LOTIMI-992007 format. One record per residue: x, y, z of N, C-alpha, C, O in turn; residue number from 0. Coordinates in Angstrom, 1 decimal. Layout:
# LOTIMI-992007
nX/nY/nZ/caX/caY/caZ/cX/cY/cZ/oX/oY/oZ/nr
X/Y/Z/X/Y/Z/X/Y/Z/X/Y/Z/NUM
...
***
This chain:
# LOTIMI-992007
nX/nY/nZ/caX/caY/caZ/cX/cY/cZ/oX/oY/oZ/nr
42.7/-25.4/116.3/43.3/-23.7/115.8/43.4/-22.8/115.8/43.6/-22.1/116.8/0
43.1/-22.2/114.2/43.9/-20.7/113.2/44.6/-20.2/114.3/44.1/-20.3/115.4/1
46.4/-19.4/113.9/46.3/-18.2/115.0/45.6/-17.6/114.9/44.6/-17.8/114.3/2
46.0/-16.3/115.6/45.1/-14.7/115.3/46.1/-14.3/114.7/47.1/-14.6/115.3/3
46.4/-13.6/113.1/46.1/-12.4/112.1/46.6/-11.5/113.5/46.1/-10.9/114.4/4
48.0/-11.8/113.0/48.5/-10.1/113.1/50.1/-9.5/112.1/51.2/-10.0/111.8/5
49.3/-8.2/111.9/49.6/-7.6/110.3/49.9/-6.2/110.7/49.1/-5.4/111.1/6
51.7/-5.7/110.3/51.8/-5.0/111.0/52.3/-4.0/110.1/52.9/-4.1/109.0/7
51.5/-2.3/110.9/51.8/-1.7/109.7/50.3/-1.3/109.3/49.4/-2.1/109.3/8
50.0/0.3/109.0/48.8/0.5/108.2/48.9/-0.1/107.1/49.9/0.0/106.3/9
47.7/-0.9/107.0/47.6/-0.9/105.1/47.2/-0.4/104.5/47.3/-0.9/103.4/10
46.3/0.9/104.7/45.4/2.0/104.5/46.7/2.4/103.7/46.7/1.9/102.6/11
47.6/3.2/103.9/48.3/3.5/103.5/49.4/2.9/103.0/49.9/3.5/102.0/12
50.1/1.2/103.4/51.1/1.0/102.4/51.3/-0.3/101.7/50.9/-1.4/102.0/13
52.0/0.4/100.6/51.6/-0.2/99.4/52.2/-1.9/99.9/52.7/-2.0/101.0/14
52.2/-3.1/98.9/52.7/-3.9/100.1/53.6/-4.8/97.9/54.0/-6.0/97.6/15
53.3/-3.3/96.8/54.2/-3.8/95.5/56.3/-4.3/96.9/56.7/-5.4/97.0/16
56.7/-3.3/97.4/57.0/-3.5/98.7/57.8/-4.4/99.5/59.0/-4.3/99.8/17
56.7/-5.3/99.8/57.3/-6.7/100.6/55.5/-6.8/101.1/54.7/-5.9/100.9/18
55.2/-7.9/101.8/53.8/-8.2/102.5/54.2/-10.4/102.3/53.4/-11.2/101.9/19
55.3/-10.6/102.7/55.9/-11.1/104.0/55.2/-11.6/104.8/55.2/-12.9/104.9/20
53.9/-10.6/106.0/53.8/-10.8/106.9/51.9/-10.8/106.3/51.0/-10.5/107.1/21
51.8/-11.0/105.1/49.9/-11.2/105.0/50.8/-12.0/104.7/51.5/-11.9/105.7/22
51.5/-13.1/103.6/51.7/-14.2/103.3/51.8/-15.1/104.3/51.3/-16.2/104.1/23
52.6/-14.7/106.1/52.4/-15.5/107.2/50.2/-15.6/107.5/49.8/-16.5/108.2/24
49.4/-14.5/106.9/49.3/-14.6/108.2/47.5/-14.9/107.1/46.3/-14.8/107.3/25
48.2/-15.3/105.9/46.5/-15.9/105.2/47.6/-17.3/104.2/47.5/-17.5/103.0/26
48.0/-17.7/104.6/48.7/-18.6/103.8/48.7/-18.9/102.5/48.4/-19.8/101.7/27
49.3/-17.6/102.5/49.5/-17.4/100.7/50.8/-18.1/100.5/51.7/-18.3/101.3/28
50.6/-18.7/98.5/51.4/-19.2/98.8/51.9/-18.8/97.0/52.9/-19.4/96.5/29
51.3/-18.1/96.3/51.7/-17.4/95.3/51.1/-16.3/94.5/50.3/-16.7/93.8/30
51.2/-15.0/94.3/50.7/-13.9/93.9/51.0/-14.8/92.3/51.5/-15.9/91.9/31
50.5/-13.5/91.9/51.2/-13.9/89.9/49.7/-12.7/89.0/48.8/-12.2/89.7/32
49.8/-12.5/88.0/49.9/-10.9/86.9/49.5/-12.1/86.0/49.9/-13.3/86.0/33
48.1/-11.3/85.1/48.8/-11.1/84.0/48.9/-9.7/83.1/47.8/-9.2/83.2/34
49.8/-8.9/82.3/49.1/-7.5/82.0/49.4/-7.9/79.8/50.4/-8.2/79.0/35
47.4/-7.7/79.7/48.3/-7.5/78.1/47.6/-6.0/78.2/46.9/-5.4/79.0/36
48.2/-5.6/77.0/48.2/-4.5/75.8/47.6/-4.5/74.6/48.2/-5.0/73.7/37
46.2/-3.8/74.4/45.7/-3.7/72.9/45.3/-2.7/72.1/44.3/-2.0/72.4/38
45.9/-2.5/71.0/46.2/-1.1/70.4/44.9/-0.3/70.0/44.5/-1.2/69.2/39
44.0/0.5/69.9/43.1/1.4/69.3/43.3/2.1/68.7/44.0/3.1/68.9/40
42.8/1.9/67.4/43.5/3.4/66.9/42.8/4.9/66.8/43.3/5.7/66.1/41
41.4/5.1/67.8/41.6/5.9/68.5/41.6/5.9/69.9/42.0/6.9/70.6/42
41.2/4.6/70.6/42.6/5.4/72.2/43.4/4.8/72.9/43.4/4.5/74.1/43
44.4/4.8/71.5/44.8/4.0/72.2/44.9/3.4/73.4/43.9/3.5/74.2/44
46.4/2.5/73.9/46.8/1.8/74.1/45.5/1.7/75.1/45.3/2.6/75.9/45
44.5/0.4/75.1/43.9/-0.5/76.1/44.8/-1.4/77.1/45.4/-2.3/76.7/46
44.9/-0.9/78.7/45.8/-2.6/79.2/44.4/-2.8/79.6/43.4/-2.1/79.7/47
44.7/-4.3/79.8/43.6/-5.9/80.9/45.9/-6.1/81.3/47.0/-5.9/80.9/48
44.8/-6.7/82.7/45.4/-6.7/83.7/44.9/-7.5/84.8/44.0/-7.0/85.4/49
45.5/-9.1/85.2/44.9/-9.5/86.2/45.4/-9.4/87.1/46.5/-9.0/86.9/50
44.9/-9.7/88.6/46.3/-10.0/89.6/45.3/-10.8/90.5/44.1/-10.4/90.8/51
45.9/-12.2/90.9/45.8/-13.9/91.8/46.3/-14.0/92.8/47.6/-13.9/92.6/52
46.0/-14.1/94.1/46.3/-14.7/94.8/45.7/-16.0/95.2/44.6/-16.2/95.6/53
47.0/-17.4/95.2/46.6/-18.8/96.1/46.8/-18.8/97.9/47.9/-19.0/98.5/54
45.9/-18.5/98.4/45.8/-19.4/99.3/46.0/-20.9/100.7/47.2/-21.3/100.6/55
45.7/-21.2/101.3/46.0/-22.4/101.8/44.6/-22.0/102.3/44.3/-21.1/103.1/56
43.3/-23.1/101.5/41.8/-22.9/102.0/41.8/-23.2/103.5/42.0/-24.3/104.1/57
41.6/-21.6/104.5/41.2/-21.4/105.9/40.0/-22.4/106.7/39.6/-22.4/107.9/58
39.4/-23.2/105.3/38.6/-24.3/106.8/38.4/-25.6/105.5/37.4/-25.8/104.8/59
39.4/-26.0/105.6/39.2/-27.3/105.0/38.7/-28.4/106.5/38.7/-28.0/107.6/60
38.6/-29.0/106.3/37.9/-29.9/107.2/36.1/-29.4/108.7/35.6/-29.6/109.8/61
36.0/-28.9/108.0/35.0/-27.7/108.8/33.8/-28.5/107.2/34.0/-28.4/106.0/62
32.8/-29.0/108.0/31.5/-29.3/107.0/30.1/-27.5/106.7/30.2/-26.3/106.9/63
29.2/-28.6/106.3/28.4/-27.2/105.5/27.5/-26.5/107.4/26.3/-26.2/107.4/64
27.9/-26.5/108.1/26.7/-25.7/109.1/27.9/-24.8/109.4/27.3/-23.8/109.7/65
30.1/-24.3/109.6/30.7/-23.7/109.5/30.4/-22.4/109.4/30.1/-22.2/108.3/66
30.5/-21.3/110.3/29.8/-19.6/110.3/31.7/-19.8/110.0/32.6/-20.3/110.6/67
31.7/-19.3/109.0/33.2/-18.6/107.3/33.0/-17.4/108.2/33.9/-16.6/108.2/68
32.2/-17.3/108.9/32.7/-14.6/109.0/33.3/-14.9/109.2/33.7/-15.4/108.1/69
34.8/-15.5/111.0/35.5/-14.5/111.5/37.4/-15.0/110.5/38.4/-14.4/110.6/70
37.2/-16.0/109.9/38.2/-16.4/108.7/38.3/-15.2/106.8/39.2/-14.9/105.9/71
37.2/-15.0/107.1/36.8/-14.2/105.6/37.0/-13.4/106.4/38.1/-13.8/106.6/72
36.8/-12.0/107.5/36.9/-10.8/108.0/38.2/-10.9/107.9/38.8/-10.0/107.3/73
39.3/-12.3/108.7/40.2/-11.2/109.0/41.3/-11.4/107.0/41.7/-10.5/106.3/74
41.3/-12.8/106.8/41.2/-12.3/105.6/41.0/-12.3/103.8/41.8/-12.5/102.9/75
39.6/-12.0/103.8/39.4/-11.1/103.1/40.5/-9.8/102.4/41.4/-9.5/101.6/76
40.0/-9.6/103.1/41.0/-7.6/103.0/42.2/-7.4/103.3/42.6/-6.3/103.4/77
43.2/-8.9/103.4/44.8/-8.9/102.7/44.8/-9.1/102.0/45.8/-8.7/101.4/78
43.3/-10.0/100.9/43.7/-10.6/99.2/43.1/-9.2/99.3/43.9/-8.4/99.8/79
42.3/-8.8/98.9/41.5/-7.3/98.9/43.3/-6.0/98.8/43.4/-5.3/97.8/80
44.0/-6.0/99.5/44.3/-5.2/99.4/46.2/-5.3/98.2/46.7/-4.4/97.4/81
46.7/-6.9/98.6/47.3/-7.6/97.2/46.9/-7.7/96.0/47.3/-7.6/94.8/82
46.2/-7.9/96.4/45.2/-7.5/95.0/44.7/-6.2/93.5/44.8/-6.2/92.3/83
44.4/-5.1/94.7/44.2/-4.3/94.0/45.5/-3.8/93.9/46.0/-4.1/92.8/84
46.5/-3.0/94.9/48.0/-2.4/94.3/47.9/-2.9/94.0/46.8/-3.2/94.6/85
48.4/-4.7/92.6/48.5/-5.0/92.1/48.5/-4.6/90.4/49.5/-4.5/89.7/86
46.6/-4.4/90.1/46.2/-4.0/89.4/46.1/-2.3/88.6/45.7/-1.7/87.5/87
46.9/-1.7/90.1/46.7/0.0/89.4/48.2/0.6/88.9/48.5/1.5/88.2/88
49.2/-1.1/90.0/51.4/-1.0/89.3/50.2/-0.9/87.7/50.1/0.1/87.1/89
49.7/-1.7/87.4/50.2/-2.3/85.9/48.6/-2.0/85.4/47.8/-2.6/84.6/90
48.4/-1.0/86.2/47.7/0.4/84.4/47.5/1.0/85.0/46.3/1.3/84.8/91
48.2/1.8/86.2/48.7/3.1/86.5/48.7/4.0/86.8/49.3/5.1/86.7/92
47.2/3.0/87.3/47.5/4.2/88.6/45.2/4.5/88.9/45.3/4.4/87.7/93
43.8/4.7/89.1/43.1/4.9/89.9/42.6/4.9/88.5/42.1/4.1/87.7/94
42.8/6.4/88.5/42.5/7.3/87.3/42.2/6.4/86.1/41.5/6.9/85.2/95
42.6/4.8/85.9/43.4/4.6/84.7/42.0/3.5/84.4/41.5/3.2/83.3/96
41.6/3.1/85.8/40.9/1.4/85.5/39.0/2.4/85.2/38.4/3.3/85.9/97
38.7/1.7/84.1/37.5/2.4/84.0/36.7/0.5/83.7/35.8/0.5/82.9/98
37.2/-0.8/84.3/36.2/-1.5/84.0/36.6/-2.4/85.1/37.8/-2.7/85.2/99
35.6/-3.2/86.1/36.2/-4.4/86.9/35.6/-5.4/87.1/34.6/-5.7/86.4/100
36.2/-6.4/87.9/35.1/-7.4/88.1/36.8/-8.7/89.0/38.0/-8.6/89.3/101
35.8/-9.7/89.1/36.2/-10.6/90.2/36.0/-12.1/89.5/35.4/-12.5/88.5/102
36.8/-12.9/90.6/36.1/-14.8/90.6/37.5/-14.9/91.6/38.3/-14.1/91.9/103
37.3/-16.1/92.0/37.6/-17.6/93.0/37.8/-18.6/92.2/37.5/-18.4/91.0/104
38.2/-19.5/92.5/37.7/-20.9/92.2/39.3/-20.9/93.3/40.3/-20.4/93.6/105
37.7/-22.8/93.9/38.3/-23.5/94.9/38.5/-25.0/95.0/37.5/-25.7/95.0/106
39.8/-25.6/95.2/39.8/-26.8/95.1/38.9/-27.8/95.2/37.9/-27.3/95.7/107
38.9/-28.9/95.1/38.6/-30.2/94.9/37.6/-30.9/96.6/36.5/-31.5/96.9/108
38.9/-30.3/97.5/38.7/-30.8/98.5/38.0/-29.4/99.8/38.0/-29.3/101.0/109
37.3/-28.4/98.7/36.7/-27.7/99.7/35.6/-27.5/99.0/35.6/-28.0/97.9/110
34.4/-26.4/99.5/32.9/-26.6/99.2/33.3/-24.7/98.1/34.3/-24.0/98.0/111
32.3/-24.7/97.7/32.2/-23.6/96.9/31.6/-22.3/97.5/31.5/-21.3/96.9/112
31.2/-22.4/98.6/31.1/-21.6/99.7/32.3/-20.6/100.2/32.3/-19.4/100.6/113
33.2/-21.8/100.2/34.8/-21.6/101.0/34.8/-20.6/99.7/34.3/-19.5/100.2/114
35.1/-20.3/98.5/35.7/-19.6/97.0/34.6/-18.0/97.6/35.2/-16.9/97.9/115
33.2/-18.2/97.6/32.3/-16.8/97.4/33.0/-16.2/99.0/33.4/-15.0/99.1/116
33.0/-17.2/100.0/33.8/-16.7/101.0/34.5/-15.2/101.4/34.5/-14.2/102.2/117
35.1/-15.7/100.3/36.8/-14.6/100.2/36.5/-13.5/98.9/37.4/-12.9/98.4/118
35.2/-13.5/98.4/34.4/-12.4/97.0/34.0/-11.9/97.1/34.2/-10.7/96.8/119
32.6/-12.5/97.9/31.1/-12.1/97.3/30.7/-11.0/98.7/29.7/-10.3/98.6/120
31.7/-11.1/100.0/31.6/-9.9/100.7/32.2/-8.8/101.0/33.4/-8.7/100.9/121
31.3/-7.7/101.5/31.9/-6.4/101.3/33.5/-6.0/102.5/34.0/-4.9/102.9/122
33.9/-7.4/102.9/35.6/-7.0/103.5/36.2/-7.5/101.7/36.1/-6.3/101.4/123
36.6/-8.2/100.5/37.2/-7.2/100.1/36.0/-7.5/98.5/36.5/-7.7/97.4/124
35.1/-7.5/98.6/34.5/-6.7/97.2/34.7/-4.5/97.9/35.5/-3.7/97.3/125
34.1/-4.3/98.7/33.8/-3.4/99.4/35.5/-2.1/98.6/35.6/-1.1/97.9/126
36.6/-3.5/99.5/37.9/-2.7/99.3/38.0/-3.1/98.2/37.0/-2.7/97.6/127
38.8/-3.8/97.4/38.6/-3.5/96.0/37.5/-2.2/95.7/37.7/-1.2/96.4/128
36.7/-2.2/95.0/35.8/-1.4/94.6/36.6/0.0/95.4/37.3/0.5/94.4/129
36.8/0.6/96.1/37.0/1.9/96.6/38.8/1.9/96.5/39.3/2.9/96.9/130
39.4/1.1/96.2/41.0/1.1/96.3/40.7/0.7/94.6/41.6/-0.1/94.2/131
39.2/1.1/93.3/39.5/1.1/92.0/38.9/2.2/91.8/39.5/3.0/91.0/132
37.9/2.7/92.3/37.9/3.6/92.0/35.7/3.9/91.7/35.1/4.8/91.2/133
35.1/2.4/92.3/34.8/2.7/92.1/33.4/1.6/92.4/33.4/0.5/92.9/134
31.9/2.6/91.8/30.7/2.7/92.6/29.8/1.3/92.4/29.1/0.9/93.3/135
30.0/0.3/91.2/28.7/-0.7/90.4/29.4/-1.1/91.3/30.5/-0.8/91.9/136
27.9/-2.5/91.5/28.8/-4.2/92.3/29.4/-4.3/91.2/28.9/-3.9/90.1/137
30.5/-4.9/91.2/31.6/-5.9/90.3/31.3/-7.3/90.3/31.3/-8.0/91.4/138
31.2/-7.7/89.1/30.2/-9.4/88.5/31.6/-10.2/89.0/32.7/-9.8/89.4/139
31.1/-11.3/88.8/32.5/-12.2/89.2/31.9/-13.7/88.7/30.7/-13.7/88.5/140
32.6/-14.6/88.6/33.5/-15.5/88.2/33.1/-16.7/89.4/34.2/-16.6/89.8/141
32.6/-17.7/90.1/33.1/-18.7/90.6/33.7/-20.0/90.5/34.2/-20.3/89.4/142
33.6/-20.8/91.3/33.2/-22.6/91.1/34.5/-23.3/91.2/35.5/-22.7/91.1/143
34.4/-24.4/91.5/35.4/-25.0/91.1/36.7/-25.6/90.6/36.8/-26.3/89.6/144
37.6/-25.3/91.2/39.0/-25.6/90.2/39.8/-26.7/89.6/38.9/-27.6/89.4/145
40.6/-27.1/89.4/42.1/-28.0/89.6/42.9/-27.2/88.5/42.5/-26.5/87.6/146
44.3/-27.5/88.9/45.8/-26.7/88.3/45.6/-27.2/86.4/45.5/-28.4/86.0/147
45.6/-26.5/86.0/45.1/-26.7/84.7/44.0/-25.8/83.7/44.0/-25.6/82.5/148
43.1/-25.2/84.8/42.4/-24.6/84.6/41.8/-23.2/83.7/41.8/-22.1/84.2/149
41.2/-23.3/82.2/41.5/-21.4/81.8/40.0/-20.5/82.3/39.0/-20.5/81.7/150
40.2/-19.9/83.4/39.0/-19.6/83.8/38.9/-17.8/82.8/39.8/-17.0/82.8/151
37.7/-17.6/82.2/37.2/-16.0/82.1/36.2/-15.6/83.4/35.3/-15.9/84.2/152
37.5/-14.4/83.0/37.2/-12.7/84.6/36.5/-12.2/83.5/36.9/-11.6/82.5/153
34.8/-12.5/83.9/34.6/-11.7/83.5/34.1/-9.3/84.5/33.7/-8.9/85.6/154
34.6/-8.5/82.8/34.2/-7.1/83.8/33.1/-6.3/83.6/32.4/-6.6/82.7/155
33.0/-5.7/84.1/32.1/-4.5/82.7/32.4/-2.9/84.1/33.1/-3.1/85.0/156
31.7/-1.1/83.8/32.3/-0.2/84.5/32.2/-0.4/85.1/31.5/-1.4/85.4/157
32.9/0.2/86.1/33.5/0.5/87.3/32.3/1.8/87.7/33.3/2.4/87.6/158
31.8/2.2/87.9/30.8/3.2/87.4/29.3/2.9/87.0/28.5/3.4/87.8/159
28.7/2.5/86.1/28.0/2.6/85.4/27.6/0.7/84.6/27.9/0.6/83.4/160
27.1/-0.6/85.3/27.4/-1.3/85.5/26.7/-2.0/83.9/27.2/-3.0/83.3/161
25.5/-1.2/83.3/24.7/-1.0/82.4/25.2/-0.5/81.0/24.5/-0.4/80.0/162
26.7/-0.3/81.2/27.0/0.2/80.4/27.8/-0.2/79.5/28.9/0.2/79.7/163
27.5/-1.0/78.2/27.5/-2.6/77.6/28.7/-2.5/76.9/29.1/-3.5/76.4/164
29.6/-0.6/76.9/30.7/-1.5/76.2/32.0/-1.3/76.5/33.0/-0.9/75.9/165
31.8/-1.8/77.8/32.8/-1.9/78.6/32.2/-4.0/79.3/32.9/-4.8/80.0/166
31.2/-4.1/78.9/31.4/-5.5/78.7/31.9/-5.8/78.0/31.7/-5.7/76.8/167
33.7/-7.0/79.2/34.6/-7.7/78.7/35.3/-9.1/79.6/35.0/-9.1/80.9/168
36.0/-10.1/79.1/36.1/-10.7/80.0/37.9/-11.3/79.4/38.2/-12.0/78.5/169
38.5/-10.8/80.3/39.4/-11.7/80.3/40.4/-13.2/80.2/41.0/-13.3/81.3/170
40.6/-14.2/79.5/40.9/-15.8/79.5/42.5/-15.7/80.4/43.4/-15.5/79.6/171
43.0/-15.9/81.8/43.5/-16.7/82.7/43.8/-18.4/82.1/43.1/-19.4/81.9/172
44.8/-18.0/82.1/45.3/-20.5/82.9/45.6/-19.9/83.8/45.8/-18.7/84.1/173
45.8/-21.4/84.6/46.0/-21.5/86.0/47.1/-22.3/85.9/47.0/-22.8/87.0/174
47.9/-22.6/85.4/48.9/-23.8/85.8/48.9/-24.8/86.7/48.6/-26.0/86.6/175
49.3/-24.2/87.8/48.9/-24.7/89.1/48.3/-24.8/90.3/48.7/-25.5/91.3/176
47.5/-24.3/90.1/46.3/-23.8/90.5/44.6/-24.1/90.5/44.1/-24.1/89.4/177
43.6/-24.2/92.0/43.9/-24.4/92.2/44.4/-26.0/93.2/44.2/-27.2/92.7/178
44.9/-25.9/94.3/45.2/-27.3/94.9/44.4/-27.7/94.9/43.3/-27.2/94.9/179
44.8/-29.1/95.1/42.5/-29.6/96.1/42.6/-28.5/97.8/41.6/-27.9/98.3/180
43.9/-28.4/98.5/43.4/-27.6/99.7/43.3/-26.1/99.6/43.4/-25.6/100.7/181
43.0/-25.3/98.5/44.3/-23.8/98.3/42.5/-22.8/97.4/41.3/-22.8/97.7/182
42.9/-22.5/96.7/41.4/-20.7/97.1/42.1/-20.3/96.2/43.3/-20.3/96.6/183
42.2/-19.7/94.8/42.8/-18.9/94.3/40.7/-17.8/94.0/39.5/-18.0/93.9/184
41.9/-16.7/93.9/41.8/-15.2/94.3/41.9/-14.2/93.0/43.0/-13.8/92.6/185
40.4/-13.8/92.1/41.2/-12.9/90.7/40.7/-11.8/91.2/40.1/-11.8/92.3/186
41.0/-10.9/90.5/40.7/-9.9/89.8/41.3/-8.8/88.6/42.5/-8.6/88.7/187
40.6/-8.1/87.8/40.5/-8.3/87.0/39.9/-6.5/86.9/39.2/-5.7/87.5/188
40.5/-6.6/86.1/40.6/-4.7/85.5/41.2/-4.0/84.4/42.2/-4.5/83.9/189
40.4/-2.7/83.8/40.7/-2.5/82.2/40.7/-1.2/81.9/39.9/-0.4/82.2/190
41.9/-0.7/81.0/41.6/0.7/81.2/40.3/1.3/80.2/40.0/2.5/80.2/191
39.7/0.3/79.6/39.2/1.3/78.5/38.3/-0.1/77.9/38.4/-1.2/78.4/192
37.6/0.2/76.8/36.1/-0.3/76.1/36.7/-1.7/75.6/37.9/-1.8/75.2/193
35.7/-3.0/75.8/36.2/-3.6/74.2/36.6/-2.7/73.1/35.7/-2.0/72.7/194
37.5/-2.6/72.7/38.2/-3.1/71.5/37.6/-2.1/70.2/38.3/-1.2/69.6/195
36.1/-2.5/69.9/35.3/-1.6/68.8/34.0/-2.3/69.8/33.9/-3.5/70.2/196
33.3/-1.1/69.9/32.6/-2.0/71.5/31.4/-0.8/70.0/31.8/0.3/69.6/197
30.3/-1.2/69.5/29.0/-0.9/69.2/27.9/-1.5/68.4/27.6/-1.6/67.2/198
27.0/-1.9/70.0/26.4/-2.8/70.4/24.6/-1.3/71.0/23.5/-1.5/71.2/199
25.4/-0.2/70.8/24.3/0.6/71.7/24.0/0.1/73.5/23.9/-0.6/74.5/200
23.9/0.8/73.0/23.2/1.1/75.8/21.6/1.3/75.1/20.9/1.3/74.2/201
21.9/1.5/77.2/20.6/1.2/77.3/19.9/2.6/77.2/18.7/2.4/77.0/202
20.2/3.8/77.3/20.3/4.7/76.4/19.9/5.0/75.9/19.2/6.0/76.1/203
20.0/4.2/74.5/19.9/4.5/73.1/18.4/3.2/72.8/17.7/3.5/71.8/204
17.9/2.0/73.4/18.3/1.0/73.6/16.4/1.2/72.9/15.6/1.8/73.6/205
15.9/0.8/71.8/14.2/1.0/72.0/13.8/0.4/72.5/14.2/-0.7/72.8/206
12.0/1.2/73.1/12.1/-0.8/74.1/11.1/-2.1/73.4/10.0/-2.4/73.0/207
12.3/-2.6/73.5/11.3/-4.3/73.8/10.7/-5.3/73.9/11.1/-5.9/74.9/208
9.7/-5.8/73.4/9.3/-6.8/74.2/9.1/-7.4/73.3/9.1/-7.2/72.1/209
8.2/-9.4/74.5/7.8/-10.6/73.2/6.8/-10.0/72.3/6.2/-10.8/71.5/210
6.4/-8.2/72.3/5.9/-8.4/71.1/6.6/-8.3/70.1/5.9/-8.6/69.1/211
7.7/-7.9/69.9/8.5/-7.9/68.8/8.2/-9.5/67.5/7.9/-9.3/66.3/212
8.4/-10.9/68.1/8.2/-11.5/67.7/7.4/-11.8/66.8/7.6/-12.4/65.7/213
5.9/-11.2/67.4/4.1/-11.3/65.9/5.3/-11.0/65.1/5.9/-12.0/64.7/214
5.9/-9.5/64.6/6.0/-9.4/63.0/7.0/-10.1/62.9/7.4/-10.0/61.7/215
7.7/-11.0/63.6/8.8/-12.1/62.7/8.6/-12.9/61.3/7.9/-13.8/61.1/216
9.1/-12.4/60.6/8.2/-13.7/59.2/9.8/-14.5/58.9/10.9/-13.9/58.9/217
9.7/-16.4/58.8/9.8/-17.4/59.1/10.0/-17.7/57.8/10.3/-18.9/57.5/218
***
């Protein structure tokens, strides 16, 4: 049986940048890592894009496909959302700098794909990440199985207007040592701006397009 999760102090006001040993013990955290890239733009200045990743021991190893995942999801996912969002906000310079976001999870070979989904696809992660980053959109995602040495492409879109094509973008994240067979890697990404030279229009400027246009195409 898993031990109860006990985390001291009020995490709603506490930054985990100063320390998170209690969260690490509660979640089976093996590592935290972050990446930051700066993309210079002649009109927008510098666009900052970042990822934050937490690698934890899979809390459902040895359970079957009928096992209820909710108890551990509710206990662990909010802690991961807090760790990850604190690091994204630090990298981008605060919530007002965040314009786009996305999330991802990879489960090791000893787990189920549903184990990855349990940590990012419920309100216990998604709602907390969205609130921390100041968004209202649903969060686009990628999930799957993985082994150490994977390159994961994390999608992002606008945090308040998911249909805004200017902010459709991805970040490639190299995972040299995760996830091990009994682990799950949970990732979120954020950007302070759009794609560097976005110019394919938007739903607000599109003309109506249906399959009728195929009738007029000459090959």
